[in-house]
C-alpha positions as CSV (number, residue, x, y, z in Angstrom):
1,M,33.8,-71.9,-8.4
2,K,34.9,-68.6,-7.3
3,K,31.8,-67.0,-8.5
4,L,29.7,-69.5,-6.6
5,I,31.6,-68.5,-3.4
6,V,31.0,-65.0,-3.8
7,I,27.4,-65.4,-4.4
8,V,27.1,-67.4,-1.1
9,I,29.0,-64.7,0.7
10,I,26.7,-62.1,-0.5
11,L,23.6,-64.1,0.4
12,G,24.8,-64.6,3.9
13,I,25.5,-61.0,4.3
14,V,21.9,-59.9,3.3
15,G,20.6,-62.8,5.6
16,Y,22.7,-61.4,8.5
17,G,21.2,-57.9,7.9
18,S,17.8,-58.9,7.8
19,W,18.1,-60.8,11.0
20,V,19.6,-57.8,12.8
21,A,16.8,-55.5,11.4
22,Y,14.0,-58.1,12.6
23,Q,15.6,-58.1,16.0
24,K,15.4,-54.3,16.3
25,I,11.7,-54.3,15.1
26,K,11.1,-56.8,18.1
27,A,12.8,-55.0,20.6
28,A,10.8,-51.8,19.7
29,E,7.7,-53.8,19.9
30,S,8.6,-55.2,23.2
31,P,7.3,-53.6,26.5
32,A,10.6,-51.9,27.0
33,G,10.6,-50.2,23.6
34,M,6.9,-49.3,23.8
35,R,7.8,-47.5,27.2
36,R,10.7,-45.6,25.6
37,A,8.1,-44.5,22.9
38,A,5.6,-43.6,25.5
39,M,8.2,-41.4,27.3
40,A,6.6,-38.2,29.0
41,V,7.2,-35.0,27.4
42,P,8.1,-31.9,29.6
43,V,5.6,-29.0,28.6
44,E,4.4,-25.8,29.7
45,I,0.8,-25.2,29.9
46,Q,-1.5,-22.1,29.8
47,P,-5.3,-21.9,30.4
48,V,-8.0,-21.2,27.5
49,I,-9.6,-18.0,28.4
50,K,-12.5,-15.7,27.3
51,D,-11.6,-12.4,26.4
52,T,-11.6,-9.6,23.9
53,I,-9.2,-9.6,20.8
54,Q,-8.8,-7.0,17.9
55,D,-7.8,-7.4,14.6
56,V,-5.1,-4.7,13.8
57,G,-3.2,-4.3,10.8
58,I,0.2,-3.1,11.2
59,F,1.8,-1.2,8.1
60,T,4.7,1.1,7.4
61,G,5.1,4.2,5.1
62,S,6.1,7.7,4.7
63,L,4.8,11.1,4.8
64,T,4.0,13.4,2.1
65,P,2.6,17.0,2.1
66,K,-0.9,17.3,1.3
67,S,0.0,19.7,-1.6
68,Q,3.3,20.5,-3.0
69,F,4.1,22.7,-6.1
70,T,7.1,24.9,-7.4
71,V,7.1,28.5,-7.9
72,A,8.6,29.5,-11.4
73,P,8.5,32.7,-13.4
74,K,6.3,33.1,-16.5
75,V,9.0,35.3,-18.1
76,S,12.8,35.0,-18.2
77,G,15.2,37.8,-16.7
78,W,17.9,38.3,-14.1
79,L,16.7,37.3,-10.5
80,K,17.1,40.7,-8.6
81,E,15.5,39.9,-5.4
82,L,14.3,36.9,-3.5
83,F,12.3,37.6,-0.4
84,V,11.9,34.1,1.1
85,N,14.1,31.0,2.1
86,V,13.7,27.4,3.3
87,G,11.2,27.4,6.0
88,D,9.7,30.5,5.5
89,T,6.0,30.7,5.9
90,V,4.1,32.0,2.7
91,T,0.7,33.4,2.2
92,R,-1.5,33.1,-1.0
93,N,-0.6,35.6,-3.8
94,Q,2.4,36.6,-1.8
95,V,5.4,38.1,-3.9
96,I,8.4,35.9,-3.4
97,A,10.8,37.3,-5.9
98,V,11.3,40.1,-8.4
99,L,13.0,39.9,-11.8
100,D,14.9,42.9,-13.3
101,D,12.1,44.6,-15.2
102,A,13.9,47.2,-17.4
103,D,13.4,45.4,-20.5
104,Y,9.6,44.8,-19.7
105,T,9.3,48.4,-18.7
106,Q,10.8,49.7,-22.0
107,Q,8.4,47.4,-23.9
108,V,5.5,48.9,-22.1
109,E,6.6,52.4,-22.9
110,Q,7.3,51.6,-26.5
111,A,3.7,49.7,-26.6
112,K,2.1,53.1,-25.3
113,A,3.6,55.2,-28.1
114,E,2.4,52.7,-30.7
115,L,-1.0,53.0,-29.2
116,Q,-1.1,56.6,-29.4
117,V,0.1,56.7,-33.2
118,A,-2.6,54.2,-33.9
119,K,-5.2,56.3,-32.3
120,A,-3.9,59.4,-34.2
121,N,-4.2,57.5,-37.3
122,A,-7.9,56.5,-36.6
123,Q,-8.7,60.0,-35.5
124,N,-7.2,61.3,-39.0
125,S,-9.2,58.6,-40.6
126,V,-12.2,59.7,-39.1
127,S,-11.7,63.4,-40.1
128,E,-10.9,62.2,-43.6
129,L,-14.1,60.1,-43.7
130,E,-16.4,63.1,-42.9
131,L,-14.9,65.3,-45.7
132,V,-15.3,62.5,-48.4
133,K,-18.7,61.7,-46.9
134,R,-20.1,65.0,-47.6
135,E,-18.4,65.2,-50.9
136,Y,-20.0,62.0,-51.8
137,E,-23.4,63.3,-50.6
138,R,-23.0,66.4,-52.5
139,I,-22.3,64.4,-55.8
140,Q,-25.3,62.1,-55.3
141,A,-27.6,65.2,-54.8
142,L,-26.4,66.5,-58.2
143,R,-26.8,63.3,-60.0
144,E,-30.2,63.0,-59.0
145,K,-30.7,66.5,-60.5
146,Q,-29.2,65.3,-63.5
147,I,-26.1,67.7,-63.2
148,A,-23.3,65.6,-62.2
149,S,-22.1,62.9,-64.4
150,A,-22.2,59.1,-63.8
151,S,-18.3,58.8,-63.7
152,E,-18.2,61.8,-61.1
153,F,-20.8,60.0,-58.9
154,D,-18.7,56.7,-59.2
155,G,-15.6,58.4,-58.4
156,A,-17.1,59.9,-55.3
157,E,-18.6,56.7,-54.0
158,A,-15.3,54.8,-54.6
159,A,-13.6,57.5,-52.4
160,Y,-16.1,57.2,-49.8
161,N,-15.9,53.5,-49.6
162,S,-12.2,53.6,-49.3
163,S,-12.1,56.2,-46.5
164,K,-14.5,53.8,-44.6
165,T,-12.1,51.0,-45.2
166,R,-9.1,53.0,-43.9
167,L,-11.0,54.0,-40.9
168,E,-11.9,50.2,-40.1
169,V,-7.9,49.7,-40.5
170,S,-7.1,52.2,-38.3
171,N,-9.5,51.1,-35.6
172,A,-8.4,47.7,-35.9
173,Q,-4.7,48.8,-35.3
174,V,-5.9,50.8,-32.3
175,E,-7.2,47.5,-30.9
176,Q,-4.0,45.6,-32.0
177,K,-1.9,48.3,-30.2
178,T,-4.0,48.2,-27.1
179,A,-3.5,44.4,-26.7
180,A,0.0,44.7,-27.4
181,L,0.1,47.2,-24.6
182,K,-2.0,45.1,-22.3
183,S,0.6,41.9,-23.1
184,A,3.7,44.3,-22.4
185,E,2.0,45.4,-19.0
186,L,1.3,41.9,-18.1
187,K,4.9,40.7,-18.8
188,L,6.0,43.5,-16.7
189,S,3.7,42.4,-13.8
190,Y,5.1,38.8,-14.2
191,T,8.4,40.0,-13.2
192,K,7.0,40.2,-9.6
193,V,6.8,36.3,-8.9
194,Q,3.9,35.3,-6.8
195,A,3.1,32.3,-4.9
196,F,-0.3,31.5,-6.0
197,W,-2.8,28.5,-5.2
198,E,-6.5,27.7,-4.7
199,S,-7.6,27.3,-1.4
200,D,-11.1,27.0,0.4
201,N,-9.3,29.2,3.2
202,P,-8.0,32.4,2.0
203,N,-5.9,32.7,5.2
204,A,-4.3,29.5,4.8
205,M,-0.4,29.4,5.0
206,R,2.2,27.4,3.3
207,V,6.0,26.9,4.0
208,V,9.1,27.1,1.7
209,G,10.5,23.4,1.3
210,E,13.4,23.9,-1.1
211,R,15.2,26.9,-2.7
212,F,16.8,26.2,-6.0
213,V,18.2,29.3,-7.1
214,D,20.0,32.5,-5.9
215,V,19.9,36.2,-6.5
216,G,21.5,37.0,-9.9
217,T,20.7,33.8,-11.6
218,L,19.5,34.3,-15.0
219,L,16.1,32.6,-14.9
220,Q,14.4,30.9,-17.9
221,V,10.6,30.6,-18.4
222,N,9.1,28.1,-15.8
223,Q,12.4,27.6,-14.0
224,P,11.8,26.7,-10.4
225,I,12.5,29.2,-7.5
226,V,11.1,27.5,-4.7
227,S,8.8,24.7,-3.5
228,I,5.9,25.3,-1.5
229,L,4.6,22.7,0.8
230,E,1.2,22.4,2.8
231,N,2.4,21.0,6.4
232,D,-1.0,21.6,8.2
233,L,-2.5,18.5,6.8
234,L,-0.1,15.5,5.8
235,V,-0.6,12.4,4.1
236,A,0.7,8.8,5.0
237,V,1.2,6.6,2.0
238,I,1.2,3.0,2.8
239,F,0.8,-0.2,0.6
240,V,-1.4,-3.4,1.6
241,V,-1.4,-6.8,0.5
242,E,-4.2,-8.9,-0.8
243,K,-5.3,-10.3,2.4
244,D,-5.6,-6.9,4.0
245,Y,-7.1,-5.1,1.1
246,S,-10.6,-6.0,1.4
247,K,-10.5,-4.9,5.2
248,I,-9.5,-1.4,4.3
249,K,-12.4,1.0,4.2
250,I,-12.6,4.9,3.4
251,N,-13.0,7.1,6.7
252,Q,-11.4,4.2,8.8
253,N,-9.2,5.6,11.7
254,A,-5.6,5.0,11.7
255,I,-3.1,5.4,14.4
256,I,0.5,6.6,13.3
257,D,3.7,6.9,15.3
258,T,7.4,7.4,14.3
259,D,10.6,7.5,15.6
260,A,11.2,11.0,15.8
261,F,8.4,11.1,18.8
262,P,8.9,7.9,20.9
263,G,5.7,7.2,22.9
264,E,3.6,9.8,21.0
265,T,0.8,8.9,18.5
266,F,-1.1,10.9,15.7
267,T,-4.7,10.0,14.6
268,G,-5.4,10.2,10.6
269,K,-8.2,8.8,8.8
270,I,-8.2,6.7,5.2
271,V,-9.3,9.1,2.4
272,R,-7.9,7.2,-0.6
273,I,-7.7,3.4,-1.9
274,A,-6.3,2.8,-5.0
275,P,-8.7,0.6,-7.0
276,L,-6.0,-1.8,-8.3
277,L,-3.0,-3.7,-6.7
278,I,0.3,-3.5,-8.3
279,E,1.0,-6.6,-10.3
280,S,4.8,-6.8,-9.4
281,S,4.1,-6.5,-5.5
282,R,0.4,-7.5,-5.2
283,Q,0.2,-4.4,-3.1
284,A,-2.3,-1.5,-3.2
285,R,-1.7,2.1,-2.4
286,V,-3.6,3.8,0.5
287,E,-3.4,7.5,1.6
288,I,-4.2,8.6,5.1
289,E,-4.8,12.2,6.0
290,I,-3.2,13.5,9.3
291,P,-3.9,16.7,10.8
292,N,-0.7,18.4,11.7
293,P,-1.4,21.7,13.7
294,K,1.6,21.8,15.7
295,Q,3.8,21.1,12.9
296,L,5.7,18.4,14.5
297,L,5.5,15.8,11.5
298,K,7.4,16.6,8.4
299,P,7.1,15.2,4.8
300,G,9.4,12.1,4.3
301,M,9.2,10.8,7.8
302,F,9.0,7.0,8.2
303,V,5.9,6.2,10.3
304,R,4.1,3.1,11.4
305,T,0.4,2.9,11.2
306,N,-2.1,0.6,12.9
307,I,-5.5,0.0,11.5
308,L,-8.2,-1.5,13.7
309,F,-10.4,-3.9,11.5
310,A,-12.3,-5.6,13.9
311,T,-13.1,-6.4,17.6
312,H,-14.4,-9.6,18.8
313,E,-15.4,-9.5,22.6
314,N,-15.9,-12.5,24.8
315,V,-14.4,-15.1,22.7
316,T,-12.2,-18.2,23.4
317,L,-8.6,-17.4,23.1
318,V,-5.4,-19.7,23.4
319,P,-1.7,-18.5,23.4
320,R,-0.6,-18.4,19.8
321,A,2.2,-20.8,20.6
322,A,-0.4,-23.5,21.3
323,V,-1.6,-23.6,17.7
324,V,0.3,-26.3,15.8
325,R,-0.1,-28.3,12.7
326,R,-0.4,-32.0,12.5
327,N,-0.8,-33.8,9.2
328,D,-1.8,-30.5,7.5
329,T,-4.3,-30.1,10.1
330,E,-4.4,-27.0,12.6
331,G,-5.0,-27.7,16.0
332,V,-4.2,-27.4,19.8
333,F,-3.1,-30.1,22.5
334,I,-5.6,-30.1,25.5
335,V,-3.8,-31.3,28.5
336,D,-5.5,-33.7,30.9
337,T,-3.7,-32.7,34.1
338,A,-5.0,-35.5,36.2
339,Q,-4.1,-38.2,33.6
340,K,-0.8,-36.4,32.5
341,K,-1.8,-36.9,28.8
342,V,-2.7,-34.7,25.8
343,S,-5.4,-34.9,23.1
344,F,-4.9,-33.1,19.6
345,V,-8.0,-31.1,19.1
346,P,-8.5,-29.8,15.4
347,V,-9.7,-26.1,15.5
348,T,-10.7,-23.4,13.2
349,T,-9.1,-20.0,14.1
350,G,-10.4,-16.4,13.7
351,I,-8.4,-13.3,14.4
352,V,-4.8,-14.3,15.3
353,N,-2.2,-11.8,16.7
354,N,1.4,-12.1,17.9
355,E,0.1,-13.1,21.3
356,V,-3.2,-15.0,21.1
357,A,-5.5,-16.7,18.6
358,E,-9.4,-16.8,18.5
359,I,-10.6,-20.0,18.4
360,L,-14.0,-20.2,16.5
361,K,-14.9,-23.8,16.8
362,P,-14.9,-26.3,18.6
363,E,-15.7,-25.1,22.2
364,L,-12.5,-25.3,24.1
365,S,-11.9,-25.3,28.0
366,G,-9.0,-26.3,30.2
367,F,-5.3,-26.2,29.7
368,V,-3.3,-26.3,26.3
369,A,0.3,-27.1,25.8
370,T,2.3,-23.9,24.9
371,L,6.1,-25.1,25.0
372,G,7.2,-28.8,24.1
373,N,4.2,-29.2,21.9
374,H,6.3,-30.0,18.8
375,M,7.2,-33.5,20.4
376,L,3.8,-34.2,21.0
377,E,1.4,-36.6,19.2
378,D,-2.1,-37.5,20.0
379,G,-2.2,-39.2,23.5
380,S,1.3,-38.5,24.6
381,G,2.3,-38.4,28.1
382,V,3.5,-35.2,29.6
383,T,5.4,-33.8,32.4
384,L,3.9,-30.6,33.9
385,P,6.0,-27.8,35.2
386,Q,4.8,-28.3,39.1
387,E,6.2,-32.0,38.6
388,K,9.5,-30.7,37.4
389,K,10.0,-28.5,40.4
390,T,9.2,-31.3,42.7
391,D,12.0,-33.5,41.0
392,K,14.7,-30.9,41.7
């Protein structure tokens, strides 16, 4: 019995809820409810215009020198003198440092002495060969006359061949000692450390970027002394995403600006485009060369880069805020200012920037809603700005 009563109560509650829902639906479908649903939405409007729009890519990056290298000694030794410091200009083949050369000078003197000994031995071998040769020729003549024995001829011939071999060895030692002297002289010349680079312009100058050691340091072979930078031409390194990658071309112009010089711009040109996108970021490296004749720009600066991809003239433009999505369709609300109603028109956009959007199709004219359009549907009534002012 109790269970029956509980079931009856539950059915009553469900029935009452259904009745309340039905009454609400009827109220919404009533003229008063439809009037509430059709309440005019306050909007702001702007005209559809014909004008020029540009597709400009904006990227950020940093500056690097056109070339950069370190100057290091080819021999070890104590740093005796350092002629340059950070910021100093350097010319090609300029001596920038000198190592203590006492040991290398001594090696040159020793090599010279050993060469003199080798030359003396070679001269002695020449004299000896001349004597042995005359004796060999004499024995050979006697042998032909059957005066000298075969053993005497064989001994003279062996002595002659041995003397020729000693002369060849002596000459080889002269060459060896000559090479050793050249090597010692070359090492001695390496104690004067030069800044060397290949350049199409023999008068090109570079600047010292960093100094790594001080006078008195015991340097090892290839230990950096200073770094040399080329600042006359800098490279801006930027990274572009997939949607912009196909728009980037070699020799495209780029406009660069930096916080270091507000209001001032610099012109560069794209010189290199990476043939691949980095998988982790889906970006490609792009390098832009920037002339820097006044030396205002410095490596390491943060820069913004604008690259003009395309310019479309006399095209249909609407404010970017006018473009909205309804049911996954992109479009704009065209405002009928006389009827105070809007129509949703699907559109195909072209170039879109922060302010306006290019409409490729269909052809538009009149006014579009730019504020309040998030509340609009096709056929919605609207209140225009002039009407709102009148109400006040």
